[in-house]
C-alpha positions in Angstrom: -6.9 -19.2 -152.2 -6.3 -17.9 -155.7 -6.6 -14.2 -156.4 -9.3 -15.0 -158.9 -11.6 -16.6 -156.3 -10.8 -14.1 -153.5 -13.4 -11.4 -154.4 -16.3 -13.8 -154.3 -15.1 -15.3 -151.0 -14.7 -11.8 -149.5 -18.4 -11.2 -150.3 -19.4 -14.4 -148.6 -17.2 -13.7 -145.6 -18.7 -10.2 -145.1 -22.2 -11.7 -145.1 -21.3 -14.5 -142.8 -19.7 -11.9 -140.4 -22.9 -9.9 -140.3 -25.1 -12.9 -139.6 -22.7 -14.2 -136.9 -22.8 -10.8 -135.1 -26.7 -10.9 -135.1 -26.7 -14.5 -133.8 -24.2 -13.7 -131.0 -26.7 -11.0 -129.8 -29.5 -13.6 -129.9 -31.3 -11.4 -132.6 -31.5 -13.9 -135.5 -35.1 -14.8 -136.1 -35.0 -16.5 -139.5 -35.3 -20.2 -140.5 -37.0 -21.1 -137.2 -38.2 -24.7 -137.0 -41.9 -25.1 -136.5 -42.7 -28.4 -134.8 -46.5 -28.3 -134.8 -49.5 -26.2 -135.8 -52.8 -25.5 -134.1 -54.9 -22.9 -135.8 -53.0 -19.6 -135.5 -50.6 -21.0 -133.0 -47.3 -22.8 -133.7 -44.9 -24.7 -131.5 -41.2 -23.9 -131.6 -38.7 -25.5 -129.3 -41.6 -26.6 -127.1 -43.1 -23.1 -126.8 -46.5 -22.1 -128.2 -46.5 -18.8 -130.0 -49.3 -16.9 -131.8 -48.4 -16.8 -135.5 -48.3 -13.3 -137.1 -46.1 -14.2 -140.1 -48.2 -16.7 -141.9 -49.4 -16.3 -145.5 -52.5 -18.5 -144.7 -54.7 -15.5 -144.6 -58.0 -17.5 -144.4 -56.5 -20.1 -142.1 -56.7 -23.0 -144.6 -53.2 -24.4 -144.1 -54.4 -27.4 -142.1 -58.0 -27.5 -143.2 -59.2 -31.2 -142.9 -60.9 -31.3 -146.4 -57.8 -29.9 -148.1 -55.5 -32.3 -146.3 -57.9 -35.2 -147.2 -57.9 -34.2 -150.9 -54.0 -34.1 -150.9 -53.8 -37.6 -149.3 -56.4 -39.1 -151.7 -54.5 -37.8 -154.7 -51.2 -39.1 -153.4 -52.8 -42.5 -152.8 -54.2 -42.6 -156.4 -51.3 -41.0 -158.4 -48.2 -41.1 -156.2 -46.0 -38.5 -154.7 -44.6 -37.1 -157.9 -45.3 -36.9 -161.6 -43.6 -38.4 -164.7 -41.8 -35.3 -165.7 -42.5 -31.9 -167.2 -46.0 -30.9 -168.0 -45.6 -30.6 -171.8 -44.4 -34.2 -172.0 -45.5 -36.8 -169.5 -46.2 -34.7 -166.4 -49.8 -33.7 -167.0 -52.4 -35.6 -165.0 -56.2 -35.1 -165.0 -55.7 -33.3 -161.6 -53.6 -30.6 -163.3 -56.2 -30.1 -166.0 -59.0 -29.9 -163.4 -57.1 -27.3 -161.3 -56.5 -25.1 -164.2 -60.2 -25.2 -165.1 -61.1 -24.4 -161.5 -58.7 -21.5 -161.4 -60.2 -20.0 -164.6 -63.7 -20.2 -163.1 -62.6 -18.6 -159.8 -60.6 -15.8 -161.5 -63.2 -15.3 -164.3 -60.8 -15.8 -167.1 -60.7 -17.9 -170.3 -57.8 -20.1 -169.2 -55.0 -20.6 -166.7 -51.6 -22.3 -166.5 -50.1 -23.7 -163.3 -46.3 -23.4 -162.6 -44.2 -25.1 -159.9 -43.9 -21.8 -157.9 -45.4 -18.3 -157.9 -41.9 -16.8 -158.3 -41.4 -19.0 -161.4 -44.8 -18.1 -162.8 -43.9 -14.4 -162.8 -40.3 -14.8 -164.1 -41.3 -17.2 -166.9 -44.4 -15.2 -168.0 -42.6 -11.9 -168.3 -39.4 -13.3 -169.8 -41.4 -15.3 -172.4 -43.7 -12.6 -173.6 -41.3 -9.7 -173.7 -38.0 -9.3 -175.5 -35.6 -6.9 -177.2 -37.3 -3.9 -178.5 -40.0 -4.0 -175.9 -40.4 -2.2 -172.6 -41.4 -3.5 -169.2 -42.7 -0.8 -166.9 -42.9 -1.7 -163.2 -44.1 -0.1 -160.1 -41.0 0.7 -158.0 -42.2 -1.6 -155.2 -43.2 -4.6 -157.3 -42.3 -8.1 -155.9 -38.8 -9.5 -156.6 -40.2 -12.2 -158.9 -41.6 -9.5 -161.1 -38.4 -7.5 -161.1 -36.4 -10.6 -162.0 -38.7 -11.4 -164.8 -38.3 -7.9 -166.2 -34.5 -8.2 -166.1 -34.4 -11.6 -167.7 -36.7 -10.6 -170.5 -34.0 -8.6 -172.3 -36.5 -5.7 -172.6 -35.9 -2.1 -171.6 -36.7 -2.0 -167.9 -38.5 1.2 -166.8 -40.2 2.0 -163.5 -42.5 4.5 -162.0 -43.0 5.8 -158.4 -45.1 3.6 -156.2 -48.8 3.9 -157.1 -48.1 7.2 -158.8 -50.4 7.4 -161.8 -49.0 10.7 -163.1 -45.5 9.3 -163.0 -46.7 6.2 -164.9 -48.3 8.3 -167.6 -45.0 10.2 -168.0 -43.1 7.0 -168.5 -45.8 5.6 -170.9 -45.8 8.9 -172.9 -42.1 8.9 -173.2 -42.1 5.2 -174.2 -45.0 5.5 -176.7 -43.0 5.5 -179.9 -39.8 4.0 -178.7 -40.7 0.4 -178.2 -42.8 -2.3 -179.9 -44.5 -3.9 -177.0 -45.2 -2.4 -173.6 -46.1 -4.2 -170.3 -47.1 -2.5 -167.1 -46.5 -4.6 -164.0 -48.0 -4.1 -160.5 -48.9 -6.0 -157.4 -52.6 -6.0 -156.4 -51.5 -5.8 -152.8 -47.9 -4.9 -152.0 -46.3 -7.5 -149.9 -44.2 -5.1 -147.7 -46.7 -2.1 -147.4 -50.1 -3.8 -147.6 -51.6 -1.1 -149.8 -53.6 -1.7 -153.0 -52.8 -0.7 -156.6 -55.2 1.7 -158.3 -56.1 -0.9 -160.9 -59.1 0.7 -162.7 -56.9 3.8 -163.4 -54.0 1.6 -164.5 -56.3 -0.1 -167.0 -57.3 3.2 -168.5 -53.7 4.4 -168.8 -52.7 1.1 -170.5 -55.5 1.4 -173.0 -54.6 5.0 -173.7 -50.9 4.1 -174.5 -51.4 0.7 -176.0 -49.8 -1.3 -173.1 -50.6 -4.6 -171.6 -51.3 -4.9 -167.8 -50.0 -7.6 -165.5 -51.4 -7.7 -161.9 -49.9 -10.1 -159.3 -52.6 -11.3 -156.9 -50.3 -13.2 -154.5 -51.6 -11.2 -151.5 -55.1 -10.3 -152.7 -56.7 -13.6 -153.6 -58.9 -14.6 -150.7 -58.5 -11.2 -149.1 -60.0 -8.6 -151.5 -63.5 -8.7 -153.0 -66.8 -9.3 -151.3 -66.3 -13.1 -151.7 -62.6 -13.2 -151.7 -62.1 -13.4 -155.5 -59.5 -10.7 -155.6 -58.7 -7.4 -157.3 -61.3 -7.7 -160.1 -64.1 -8.3 -157.6 -62.8 -5.6 -155.3 -63.0 -2.9 -158.0 -65.9 -4.4 -160.0 -63.6 -4.8 -163.0 -65.2 -6.6 -166.0 -63.7 -9.9 -167.4 -60.8 -9.4 -169.7 -59.9 -5.9 -168.7 -56.7 -7.0 -167.0 -54.5 -8.8 -169.6 -52.6 -11.0 -167.2 -53.3 -12.2 -163.7 -50.6 -14.0 -161.8 -50.8 -15.5 -158.3 -49.2 -17.8 -155.8 -50.7 -21.2 -154.7 -48.8 -21.1 -151.3 -50.5 -18.2 -149.5 -54.3 -18.1 -149.1 -54.2 -21.3 -151.2 -52.3 -23.6 -148.8 -50.3 -25.6 -151.3 -47.3 -24.8 -153.5 -46.9 -23.4 -157.0 -48.3 -20.5 -158.9 -50.5 -19.7 -161.8 -51.1 -17.3 -164.6 -54.7 -16.6 -165.8 -55.9 -14.7 -168.9 -57.0 -15.2 -172.5 -56.9 -18.7 -173.9 -54.5 -17.8 -176.8 -52.0 -16.2 -174.4 -52.1 -19.2 -172.0 -51.6 -21.6 -174.9 -48.5 -19.4 -175.9 -47.1 -19.8 -172.4 -47.7 -23.6 -172.4 -45.4 -24.0 -175.4 -42.9 -21.2 -174.9 -42.4 -20.4 -171.2 -39.1 -22.0 -170.2 -40.2 -22.2 -166.6 -43.1 -24.4 -167.7 -41.6 -26.4 -170.5 -38.4 -27.3 -168.6 -39.7 -27.5 -165.0 -41.2 -30.6 -163.3 -45.0 -30.7 -162.8 -46.4 -30.2 -159.4 -47.1 -33.3 -157.3 -50.7 -34.7 -157.4 -51.1 -34.0 -153.7 -50.2 -30.3 -154.1 -52.5 -30.0 -157.1 -55.5 -31.6 -155.4 -55.0 -29.5 -152.2 -55.0 -26.3 -154.3 -58.2 -27.2 -156.2 -60.0 -28.1 -152.9 -59.0 -24.8 -151.4 -60.8 -22.8 -154.1 -63.9 -24.7 -153.3 -63.5 -24.1 -149.5 -63.1 -20.4 -150.0 -66.4 -20.2 -151.8 -68.3 -22.4 -149.4 -66.9 -21.0 -146.2 -67.5 -17.3 -146.6 -67.4 -16.7 -142.9 -63.7 -16.8 -143.1 -63.5 -13.7 -145.2 -65.8 -11.8 -142.8 -63.7 -13.0 -139.8 -60.5 -11.8 -141.6 -61.9 -8.4 -142.2 -63.0 -8.1 -138.5 -59.6 -9.1 -137.3 -57.8 -6.7 -139.7 -60.0 -3.8 -138.4 -59.4 -4.7 -134.8 -55.6 -5.0 -135.2 -55.1 -1.9 -137.4 -57.3 0.3 -135.2 -55.4 -0.9 -132.2 -52.0 -0.2 -133.6 -53.0 3.3 -134.8 -54.4 4.0 -131.3 -51.0 3.0 -129.8 -49.2 5.4 -132.1 -47.6 2.9 -134.5 -46.9 3.9 -138.1 -48.6 1.2 -140.2 -48.6 3.2 -143.5 -51.6 2.9 -145.8 -52.3 -0.7 -145.5 -55.7 -1.9 -146.6 -55.1 -5.7 -146.4 -53.9 -8.5 -144.3 -50.3 -7.3 -144.6 -49.7 -4.8 -141.7 -46.3 -3.1 -141.8 -45.2 -1.9 -138.4 -42.5 0.7 -139.2 -39.6 0.8 -136.7 -36.9 2.6 -138.6 -33.5 1.3 -137.9 -32.2 -2.3 -137.9 -31.3 -2.6 -134.2 -34.7 -1.3 -133.0 -36.4 -3.7 -135.3 -34.5 -6.7 -134.1 -34.9 -5.8 -130.5 -38.6 -5.3 -130.9 -38.8 -8.7 -132.5 -36.9 -10.3 -129.6 -39.3 -8.8 -127.0 -42.3 -10.0 -128.9 -40.9 -13.5 -129.3 -40.2 -13.8 -125.6 -43.9 -12.9 -125.1 -45.0 -15.6 -127.4 -45.7 -13.6 -130.6 -44.1 -15.1 -133.7 -43.4 -12.2 -136.1 -40.6 -11.6 -138.5 -38.3 -8.5 -139.0 -38.0 -7.0 -142.4 -34.6 -5.4 -143.1 -32.7 -4.0 -146.1 -32.5 -4.9 -149.0 -36.1 -6.2 -148.8 -37.1 -2.6 -147.8 -35.2 0.7 -148.1 -32.8 1.8 -145.4 -34.5 3.6 -142.4 -37.8 1.9 -143.2 -37.1 -1.4 -141.4 -40.3 -2.9 -140.0 -42.1 -5.9 -138.6 -44.5 -7.3 -141.1 -47.6 -8.6 -139.3 -50.0 -10.8 -141.2 -53.5 -11.0 -139.9 -55.4 -14.3 -140.3 -59.0 -15.4 -140.2 -57.8 -18.0 -137.7 -56.8 -15.4 -135.1 -59.1 -15.1 -132.2 -60.1 -11.7 -130.7 -57.9 -12.7 -127.7 -54.9 -13.4 -130.1 -55.3 -9.9 -131.5 -55.7 -8.1 -128.2 -52.8 -10.1 -126.6 -50.5 -9.0 -129.6 -51.5 -5.4 -129.1 -50.7 -5.6 -125.4 -47.3 -7.1 -126.2 -46.6 -4.4 -128.8 -47.6 -1.7 -126.3 -45.2 -2.9 -123.7 -42.4 -3.5 -126.1 -42.9 -0.3 -128.1 -42.9 1.9 -124.9 -39.8 0.2 -123.7 -37.9 0.8 -126.9 -39.3 4.3 -127.5 -41.0 3.4 -130.8 -44.3 4.7 -129.4 -44.9 7.2 -126.7 -47.5 7.4 -123.9 -51.2 7.8 -124.7 -50.7 6.8 -128.4 -48.1 9.4 -129.4 -45.2 8.6 -131.6 -41.9 7.7 -130.1 -38.4 8.9 -131.2 -37.5 5.7 -133.1 -39.8 6.3 -136.0 
């Protein structure tokens, strides 16, 4: 191998060596093949497991109405589109979905992208540029961070959910940059806590900044009727400049969207490279997403059930002595500390029939490794209690928790 190529190959070799070591210890839990789905249970290699790593927070991923809508659209318009949206790829279904999203999110307009990741990257990199500043929460999602980097703007950040630190950054940036955009997650995907959006709005107004809020993990979860962060805090229409979201979590499809003022959405339709140069979503995916918004509004019992399940699981974990941080959502971080403990806890739970995924660096900081448990409306009370029993046995065995709910040595 040439000396020019050697550095890149060494990087690949180092990664491959790490993965091989984990696989040899039977501690590799990624890319598992799910053969079938039944509510909150999945079958893997012939074994049924309770799913605690799904993003289908309201249990809609195999909803009969949504599946029927996808099949009908495929029968009528085919499995793909004629190209990119701005040329031949827009169907009546795409237009109907964007109208439905605007109604649900209480915005003037919306635009659908082929992934939630792309929606964030394309939006930030299209709106912001040289001479501007993007100001992100330190724990914002990777898609938001990548959008900031690709924009060419000055990339600033503030400590997680720290309003004083954000004001310090905004004050310092006040006369240095033309445009300013503050970026946060409504619900943080690794910690499960909620951004203080009303206070963020006031700070942005004070310093002349726009505010972008990613609702990937809050839509269908927050708000009395599951309409997200605006409903949760009672925020009036238009106070948040940009709302972005995934269509592959609570909404059981694929894609992502951006919602906001009509003039801004029109700007994205004609300038966002991730929209102009990316193929349109398939008719089946579009129809499934639209039907899902209707199901959320018509089957409100799912939101009540989800909240009951969250309360049961979080209270049980705290009683056992687990550190679950300040979660207020379906995302429950179970802090384990080091990588070996995390992988061994995962192994014990998988053997007991609990499908849950370990989260390791660089996704989270060192010494904060965790299991990320996602609570679903489709979990039964027995599912939750069984998971708690398994976590008790495994946690005691590994020393993560102590007897009678005390903290173990591993955390």
